[in-house]
C-alpha positions in Angstrom: 41.2 145.4 -113.1 42.9 145.9 -116.5 46.1 144.3 -115.0 44.1 141.0 -114.1 42.6 141.0 -117.5 46.1 141.3 -119.3 47.6 138.6 -117.1 44.6 136.3 -117.8 44.9 136.8 -121.7 48.7 136.4 -121.7 48.2 133.1 -119.9 45.5 131.9 -122.1 47.7 132.7 -125.1 50.6 130.8 -123.9 48.6 127.6 -122.9 46.5 127.8 -126.5 49.9 128.2 -128.7 51.8 125.7 -126.4 49.0 123.2 -127.0 49.0 123.9 -130.6 52.6 123.4 -131.3 52.9 119.9 -129.9 56.5 119.9 -129.8 58.4 116.6 -130.7 59.9 114.8 -127.9 63.6 114.3 -128.4 65.3 111.0 -128.0 69.0 110.8 -127.5 71.7 108.4 -126.7 75.6 109.0 -125.8 78.0 106.2 -126.8 81.0 105.2 -124.9 83.0 102.1 -124.0 80.2 100.3 -122.4 77.5 101.5 -124.8 78.2 101.0 -128.6 74.5 100.2 -129.6 71.0 101.4 -129.0 67.6 100.5 -129.8 64.3 102.4 -129.9 60.9 101.0 -130.4 58.8 102.4 -133.3 56.0 103.2 -130.7 58.6 105.3 -128.7 59.9 107.2 -131.5 56.5 107.7 -133.4 53.6 105.6 -132.6 52.1 106.6 -135.9 54.5 104.7 -138.0 53.3 101.4 -139.6 55.3 98.1 -139.3 55.4 97.7 -143.2 57.4 100.0 -145.1 57.1 98.5 -148.5 55.3 101.2 -150.1 57.5 104.0 -148.7 60.5 105.6 -150.4 62.3 107.6 -147.5 62.6 107.4 -143.8 63.1 111.1 -142.9 65.0 112.0 -139.6 65.4 115.3 -137.8 68.5 114.6 -135.8 71.7 116.2 -134.2 75.0 114.4 -134.0 77.8 115.8 -131.8 80.6 114.1 -133.8 81.2 113.3 -137.6 81.9 109.7 -136.6 79.9 107.5 -138.7 77.3 105.3 -137.2 75.3 102.3 -138.3 71.6 103.0 -138.7 68.8 100.4 -139.4 65.7 98.6 -138.4 64.9 95.2 -136.9 62.5 93.5 -139.5 60.6 90.4 -139.4 63.8 88.8 -141.1 66.4 90.3 -138.9 68.5 93.4 -138.6 69.2 95.6 -141.7 72.1 98.5 -141.2 73.8 101.2 -143.5 76.4 103.8 -142.3 75.5 107.3 -142.0 78.0 110.1 -141.9 75.9 113.2 -140.9 76.9 116.9 -140.6 77.8 117.3 -136.8 77.0 119.9 -134.4 73.8 121.2 -136.1 70.1 120.0 -136.4 69.6 118.3 -139.9 66.8 116.5 -141.9 68.4 113.4 -143.4 66.4 111.8 -146.0 67.3 108.2 -146.0 66.4 106.1 -149.2 64.9 103.0 -148.2 66.0 101.3 -151.4 69.4 101.1 -149.9 68.3 98.5 -147.5 65.9 96.5 -149.9 68.6 95.1 -152.3 72.4 95.6 -153.3 73.2 98.3 -155.7 74.7 97.1 -159.1 75.2 100.6 -160.4 78.8 102.1 -160.2 82.1 100.9 -161.9 84.1 101.2 -158.8 83.6 100.2 -155.2 83.3 103.6 -153.8 80.9 104.6 -156.8 78.9 101.6 -155.8 78.7 102.0 -152.1 79.2 105.7 -151.5 75.8 107.8 -151.5 75.8 111.6 -151.3 72.9 113.2 -149.3 72.5 117.0 -148.8 73.3 116.8 -145.1 76.0 114.2 -145.1 76.4 110.9 -146.9 75.9 107.2 -146.6 77.8 104.1 -147.2 75.5 101.3 -148.3 78.1 98.4 -148.2 76.9 95.3 -146.1 74.5 95.4 -143.4 72.1 93.1 -144.9 69.3 93.5 -147.5 65.7 92.4 -147.5 62.1 93.5 -147.4 61.0 96.3 -145.0 58.1 94.4 -143.3 57.6 93.6 -139.7 59.6 96.5 -138.5 59.3 97.3 -134.8 62.6 98.7 -133.8 65.2 101.5 -134.8 68.8 100.5 -134.2 71.8 102.8 -134.0 75.5 101.8 -133.1 78.9 103.1 -133.3 81.6 100.4 -133.5 84.3 102.2 -131.6 83.1 105.4 -130.0 85.7 108.3 -129.7 85.0 111.1 -127.5 81.6 110.1 -126.2 79.5 111.0 -129.4 75.9 111.4 -128.9 72.9 111.3 -131.3 69.6 113.1 -130.7 66.6 112.3 -132.9 63.5 114.8 -132.4 61.3 113.5 -135.5 61.2 110.5 -137.7 58.6 110.0 -140.3 58.0 108.1 -143.7 57.5 109.6 -146.9 56.3 108.1 -150.3 57.5 111.2 -152.4 60.9 112.7 -153.2 62.4 114.4 -150.0 65.6 116.6 -149.8 67.7 116.8 -146.7 68.3 120.2 -145.1 70.4 122.0 -142.5 67.5 123.1 -140.0 69.6 125.8 -138.1 70.0 129.4 -139.6 73.7 129.7 -138.7 76.3 128.8 -141.4 78.4 125.7 -141.0 81.4 126.3 -143.2 83.5 129.6 -142.9 85.3 131.5 -145.5 88.5 129.4 -145.3 86.6 126.2 -145.6 86.7 125.1 -142.1 83.9 123.5 -139.9 82.4 126.2 -137.8 80.7 124.3 -135.0 83.9 122.4 -134.1 87.0 124.0 -132.5 90.5 122.9 -132.3 94.0 124.1 -131.7 95.5 126.2 -134.6 92.0 126.9 -136.1 92.5 129.9 -138.3 90.5 133.0 -137.5 92.1 135.6 -139.8 94.1 135.7 -143.2 97.0 137.5 -141.4 97.2 134.6 -139.1 97.1 132.2 -141.7 99.9 133.9 -143.8 102.1 133.8 -140.6 101.6 130.2 -140.4 102.5 129.7 -144.2 105.7 131.8 -143.9 106.7 129.7 -141.0 106.4 126.3 -142.9 108.4 127.9 -145.8 111.1 128.5 -143.6 111.2 125.0 -142.4 111.3 123.1 -145.5 114.5 121.5 -146.6 115.1 118.4 -148.5 117.7 116.1 -146.9 118.5 112.6 -145.8 116.8 110.6 -148.5 119.8 110.3 -151.1 117.6 110.2 -154.0 118.4 110.4 -157.8 116.8 112.8 -160.2 113.8 110.1 -160.6 113.7 109.2 -156.9 115.7 106.2 -156.9 118.7 105.5 -154.4 122.0 107.2 -155.6 124.1 104.6 -153.9 122.8 101.6 -155.8 123.3 100.8 -159.5 122.1 98.2 -161.8 121.2 98.2 -165.6 119.6 101.5 -166.9 117.1 101.3 -169.6 115.9 105.0 -170.0 112.4 103.9 -168.3 111.2 102.4 -165.1 111.1 98.7 -164.9 111.2 95.9 -162.3 113.8 93.6 -161.3 114.2 90.7 -158.6 117.8 90.9 -157.2 118.9 88.4 -154.3 115.3 87.2 -153.8 114.0 90.9 -153.5 111.8 92.8 -156.1 112.7 96.6 -156.7 111.6 99.3 -159.2 114.6 100.4 -161.1 114.5 104.0 -162.0 115.5 105.1 -165.8 119.2 105.9 -164.7 119.5 102.5 -163.2 119.0 103.1 -159.5 117.0 101.0 -157.1 113.7 102.5 -156.4 110.9 102.1 -153.8 107.7 104.0 -154.3 106.8 106.1 -151.3 103.8 107.5 -153.1 100.9 109.9 -152.8 97.7 110.1 -154.3 95.7 113.1 -155.2 98.2 116.1 -155.1 95.8 118.5 -156.7 95.5 122.2 -156.9 91.9 122.1 -155.5 89.2 119.7 -154.2 85.7 120.5 -154.9 82.4 120.2 -153.1 78.7 120.6 -154.1 76.5 123.5 -153.2 73.2 122.4 -154.5 70.3 122.6 -152.0 72.7 123.8 -149.3 74.1 127.3 -150.3 73.0 128.7 -147.0 75.5 126.7 -145.1 78.4 128.5 -146.4 79.4 131.8 -144.9 81.0 132.9 -148.0 81.3 131.0 -151.4 84.6 131.3 -153.2 84.9 133.7 -156.3 84.1 132.6 -159.7 87.6 131.3 -160.5 87.3 128.4 -157.8 83.8 127.3 -159.1 83.0 124.8 -161.8 79.7 123.3 -163.2 78.3 120.7 -161.1 78.8 117.0 -162.1 75.1 116.4 -162.0 74.2 119.3 -164.3 72.8 121.3 -161.5 72.8 125.1 -161.9 74.5 125.3 -158.3 78.2 125.2 -158.8 80.7 122.9 -157.3 83.4 125.1 -155.1 86.8 124.8 -154.1 88.1 126.3 -150.7 91.3 124.8 -150.9 92.0 126.4 -154.4 90.8 129.7 -153.0 93.3 129.4 -150.0 96.1 128.6 -152.7 95.2 131.9 -154.3 95.2 133.8 -151.0 98.7 132.2 -150.4 100.4 132.8 -153.6 98.5 135.6 -155.4 98.0 135.9 -159.1 100.7 133.5 -160.3 99.3 130.9 -157.7 99.2 127.7 -160.0 102.9 127.9 -160.9 103.7 128.9 -157.2 101.6 126.0 -155.8 103.8 123.3 -157.9 106.9 124.8 -156.6 105.4 124.4 -152.9 104.1 120.8 -153.3 107.5 119.6 -155.2 109.4 121.3 -152.1 107.3 119.7 -149.6 107.4 116.1 -151.3 111.2 116.6 -151.6 111.4 117.4 -147.9 109.3 114.6 -146.6 110.7 111.9 -149.0 107.8 111.4 -151.3 109.0 110.3 -154.7 105.9 109.2 -156.7 102.4 110.3 -157.4 99.0 109.0 -158.6 95.8 110.8 -159.6 97.6 114.0 -159.2 97.9 117.2 -161.3 99.8 116.7 -164.5 102.1 119.7 -163.9 103.9 117.4 -161.4 104.7 115.0 -164.2 108.3 116.3 -164.7 109.3 116.3 -161.2 107.8 113.0 -159.8 107.6 109.6 -160.9 103.8 109.3 -161.9 101.4 106.5 -162.6 98.9 106.9 -165.4 95.3 106.0 -165.3 93.9 104.8 -168.5 90.2 105.7 -169.0 87.7 105.0 -171.8 87.5 101.1 -171.9 83.7 101.2 -171.3 84.1 100.6 -167.5 82.1 103.5 -166.5 79.2 102.4 -168.9 79.5 98.5 -168.3 77.7 96.5 -166.0 79.5 96.5 -162.4 82.6 97.8 -164.4 82.6 95.2 -167.0 82.1 96.4 -170.7 80.8 94.3 -173.3 84.2 92.6 -174.1 82.4 90.4 -176.7 81.8 93.2 -179.0 83.7 94.4 -182.0 83.1 98.0 -180.5 84.9 97.2 -177.4 88.1 95.6 -179.3 88.1 98.6 -181.5 87.7 101.0 -178.8 90.6 99.5 -176.7 93.0 99.9 -179.6 91.6 103.6 -180.1 92.1 104.6 -176.4 95.7 102.9 -176.1 96.8 104.7 -179.4 95.4 108.2 -178.2 96.5 107.8 -174.6 99.7 105.6 -174.5 101.4 106.6 -177.7 102.0 110.4 -176.5 103.7 108.9 -173.2 105.8 106.0 -174.6 109.1 108.1 -174.4 108.4 109.8 -171.0 111.1 108.6 -168.5 109.1 110.1 -165.5 106.1 107.7 -166.0 106.2 104.8 -163.8 103.5 102.8 -165.4 99.8 102.5 -166.3 96.8 101.4 -164.1 94.0 100.3 -166.2 91.2 99.9 -163.6 90.4 100.7 -159.9 88.5 98.5 -157.5 86.1 96.8 -159.7 82.9 96.0 -157.6 82.1 92.7 -158.9 84.5 90.2 -157.4 82.8 88.1 -154.8 79.3 89.3 -156.4 79.5 87.1 -159.6 76.0 85.9 -159.4 74.7 89.4 -158.8 76.6 90.6 -161.9 75.2 87.7 -164.0 71.7 88.6 -162.9 72.2 92.3 -164.0 73.6 91.2 -167.5 70.5 89.0 -168.0 68.2 91.8 -166.9 69.9 94.6 -168.6 69.8 95.9 -172.3 70.5 93.5 -175.2 74.2 93.0 -175.9 76.6 90.7 -177.4 77.7 89.6 -173.9 74.1 88.9 -172.9 73.8 86.7 -176.0 77.0 85.0 -175.1 75.9 84.5 -171.4 72.3 83.0 -172.5 74.1 80.5 -174.9 76.7 79.7 -172.0 73.8 78.7 -169.5 71.5 77.2 -172.0 72.2 73.7 -171.1 73.0 74.2 -167.6 72.7 77.0 -165.2 74.7 76.7 -162.0 76.4 79.1 -159.5 79.7 77.8 -160.6 78.9 78.3 -164.3 78.0 81.7 -163.6 81.0 82.6 -161.7 83.1 81.0 -164.6 81.4 83.1 -167.1 82.5 86.2 -165.4 86.0 85.2 -165.0 86.3 84.2 -168.7 84.8 87.6 -169.8 87.4 89.3 -167.4 90.3 87.5 -168.7 89.2 88.4 -172.4 88.9 92.1 -171.1 92.5 91.7 -169.6 93.8 90.1 -172.9 92.6 92.8 -175.2 93.5 95.8 -173.3 97.0 94.4 -172.3 97.6 93.6 -176.1 96.7 97.1 -176.9 98.7 99.0 -174.4 101.7 96.8 -175.2 101.5 97.6 -178.8 101.3 101.4 -178.5 103.9 101.6 -175.6 106.3 98.7 -175.1 108.4 100.8 -172.8 106.3 101.2 -169.6 105.1 99.0 -166.9 101.7 97.8 -166.7 100.7 98.0 -163.2 97.2 96.5 -163.8 94.1 96.9 -161.8 94.3 98.3 -158.3 91.9 95.5 -156.7 89.8 96.5 -153.5 88.4 94.3 -150.8 89.5 90.5 -150.9 89.2 89.2 -154.5 89.3 85.5 -154.7 92.5 83.6 -155.4 91.0 82.9 -158.9 90.8 86.6 -159.5 94.2 87.4 -158.1 95.8 84.6 -160.5 94.6 86.4 -163.5 96.9 89.3 -162.5 99.9 87.2 -164.1 99.4 89.2 -167.2 100.6 92.3 -165.5 104.1 93.6 -164.6 103.0 94.5 -160.9 100.1 93.2 -158.8 98.4 96.3 -157.4 95.7 96.5 -154.5 94.2 98.9 -152.1 93.8 98.0 -148.6 92.7 99.9 -145.6 94.0 97.6 -142.7 96.2 98.5 -140.1 99.0 96.2 -141.1 99.3 94.1 -144.1 100.4 90.6 -143.0 103.3 89.0 -144.7 101.3 85.9 -145.2 99.0 87.8 -147.4 101.8 89.1 -149.5 103.3 85.6 -149.7 100.1 84.1 -151.0 99.8 86.8 -153.7 103.4 86.4 -154.7 102.8 82.5 -154.9 99.6 83.1 -157.0 101.1 85.7 -159.4 105.0 85.7 -159.0 104.9 89.4 -159.4 106.3 92.4 -157.3 103.4 94.0 -155.3 102.2 97.7 -154.9 99.5 99.0 -152.5 97.8 101.7 -154.3 95.8 103.1 -151.4 95.8 103.1 -147.5 95.1 105.6 -144.9 94.3 106.5 -141.2 91.9 109.1 -139.9 90.1 110.4 -137.1 86.7 112.3 -136.5 87.7 115.7 -136.1 87.1 119.1 -137.4 83.9 118.0 -139.0 85.4 115.5 -140.9 84.7 111.7 -140.9 87.5 109.4 -139.8 88.2 107.4 -142.9 88.3 103.8 -143.5 90.9 103.0 -141.0 90.1 104.8 -137.8 92.8 105.9 -135.0 92.2 107.6 -131.8 93.5 111.1 -132.6 95.6 113.1 -135.1 98.8 112.2 -133.3 98.2 108.3 -133.7 97.7 108.7 -137.5 101.5 109.4 -137.8 102.3 106.3 -135.7 100.1 104.1 -137.7 101.7 105.3 -140.9 105.1 104.3 -139.8 103.9 101.0 -138.5 102.1 100.4 -141.7 104.7 101.1 -144.3 107.8 99.9 -142.7 106.2 96.6 -142.0 105.0 96.4 -145.6 108.4 97.4 -147.1 110.0 94.6 -145.0 108.4 92.2 -147.3 110.4 91.0 -150.3 107.8 91.5 -152.9 106.6 94.9 -151.9 107.9 97.8 -153.9 105.4 100.7 -153.3 102.9 102.3 -151.1 100.5 105.2 -152.0 98.7 107.3 -149.1 95.3 108.3 -149.9 95.0 111.3 -149.8 97.2 114.5 -149.9 94.8 116.9 -148.6 91.6 116.4 -146.3 88.4 116.0 -148.2 86.0 118.8 -147.9 83.9 118.8 -144.9 80.7 119.0 -146.9 81.9 116.2 -149.1 83.7 115.5 -152.6 81.2 114.4 -155.4 80.0 111.1 -153.8 79.8 112.9 -150.2 82.9 111.2 -148.9 84.5 113.7 -146.2 87.5 112.1 -144.5 90.0 113.6 -142.2 93.0 112.0 -144.0 95.2 114.6 -145.4 98.8 115.3 -145.0 97.6 118.9 -145.4 94.4 120.5 -144.4 91.9 122.6 -146.3 93.8 125.8 -145.2 97.0 124.3 -146.7 98.6 123.6 -143.3 100.5 120.4 -142.8 99.7 118.0 -140.1 102.9 117.9 -138.0 102.6 114.3 -136.6 102.1 113.1 -140.1 105.0 115.1 -141.6 107.4 113.6 -139.0 106.2 110.2 -139.8 106.7 110.7 -143.5 110.3 112.1 -142.9 111.6 109.6 -140.3 110.2 106.4 -142.1 111.0 107.2 -145.7 114.7 107.7 -144.8 114.7 103.9 -143.4 112.9 102.2 -146.3 116.1 101.2 -148.4 117.6 99.5 -145.4 114.4 98.0 -144.3 113.7 96.5 -147.6 117.2 95.4 -147.9 117.0 93.6 -144.6 119.4 95.7 -142.8 117.0 97.4 -140.4 114.1 95.9 -138.5 110.6 97.9 -139.1 109.2 99.7 -136.0 106.9 97.7 -133.9 105.2 100.5 -132.1 101.4 100.2 -133.0 99.0 103.0 -132.9 97.5 103.4 -129.4 93.9 103.5 -128.4 90.8 101.9 -129.5 90.7 100.9 -132.9 88.2 98.2 -133.7 86.4 95.4 -131.9 88.8 93.0 -133.4 92.3 92.9 -132.1 94.9 94.5 -134.1 96.3 91.1 -135.4 92.8 90.1 -136.7 92.5 93.4 -138.4 95.5 92.7 -140.5 94.9 91.6 -144.2 
């Protein structure tokens, strides 16, 4: 009798608690060659969701992505589809709080394109560029899509809700995601490090393999078998129809450059301390940028200490210089200043008021801006005016206003009182047209350039002004304004830069051309694929060689800078970005296919630019984008 009673009680309790839990139904989709987008009705995901989201602040998702590959996430409203890109933590259940303001209107905050569009979240990050903006009314469908799926990535959603109050994302699993070396625990790959002893053996093998050879570089990175007039500083010269840098000793120089050669890359711990199996010691922590009490930490710097010991900073410099010498890299930017007596370096000038200005534009009509420009140039340029290692100055990076001039005018008119606002109102007092609004922005930018360039030349007449590294596709009117520089610089994340595009820049400016940023990545090791995606790690090297060799074949192209030296942290830099784009990984191991591409192509650049060698014609294999390879050229 007692046995039957216990069995009946157990069955009753199981049925009761199962009914009370009401587990959410999971909805999943797997993407492949034939399925790149999917839609769920609101009724299917959550029948309690309203169609009007006007009063809500967040959409909250509980989801699990199998891959760090970005996906488009959005809604079909009564006015059409609105989407933004989400880069989630992969391999674990997360709560992602999606701010709905990202879909309602364009962001005017941020002085650079990345600062404008990249938005950090606790469980990944979002890029809110494009995808449409508008009111969130008449919503009946949730949309997800991946442009080119790699490895059949899947996405599973088990809960979706709306919130009017502040919500923080969270990792819902209990197991850590990042190990003590900074590696992504849910992912596996050949060569993943398990022990420090194993890592030390790998480091030792690399050190034995490094030997500079075959580049024929001078002290400053120019070509020893060339000689023109030496001035003691870097300059540019057009010789027989081809542009070149000339190094301080008079050797022709092509910048095979690298961005971000730094001792450590930091990531946030705020609201996610539990995802790290072990945090770095205090020496590798620093106060968070946002004032949080939770520090930012650097696993890459910790790994350097593990490698080199107490004198790790000095030994780190020696190793990075040896690597760059061995791989044919002769120029750096945004890199640690300790390298500035070993590699030609570009200097970024800060403090013009760009960071505080509206969409990167300071109040150029104010006396304060004029005085500040001269003070900044005196403070930052005067100490460098006699430095032969300094290649030249950059005065800005990827301003977000080109192509969005009307939005910038609205932001100025709606912003705080300023001299610029008064000038704008006066300018539009008799007539207000889109053409006049655009003209005002361009006139203001010309004034910005005029004042800053004069201040730089006053305090340093010896070095090149390499201007603003433009991003995106600035109009011809904007490109023409670069005539005041010594070099036209732009960043482009394409698979190849067309000679026609470079021809047009040369026609508009008459200047030599430098590419300040490019890269290729792939979703791997818990890292997102970057802005130009290839199929796998091996194809990154193929893409590198095809890109730079075809770029340097152009008569005006004198420099390319890869972005970035080291993979970004899998938990994201300050704005969340976590790209698999490094020459070395977080454990300080180089990627062999990238190293081979660097060494091979850098030995060929002089003859390619001189017209004695044809660039490689092997393009990266595999699926890249829906456009053809040629259509995705700049």
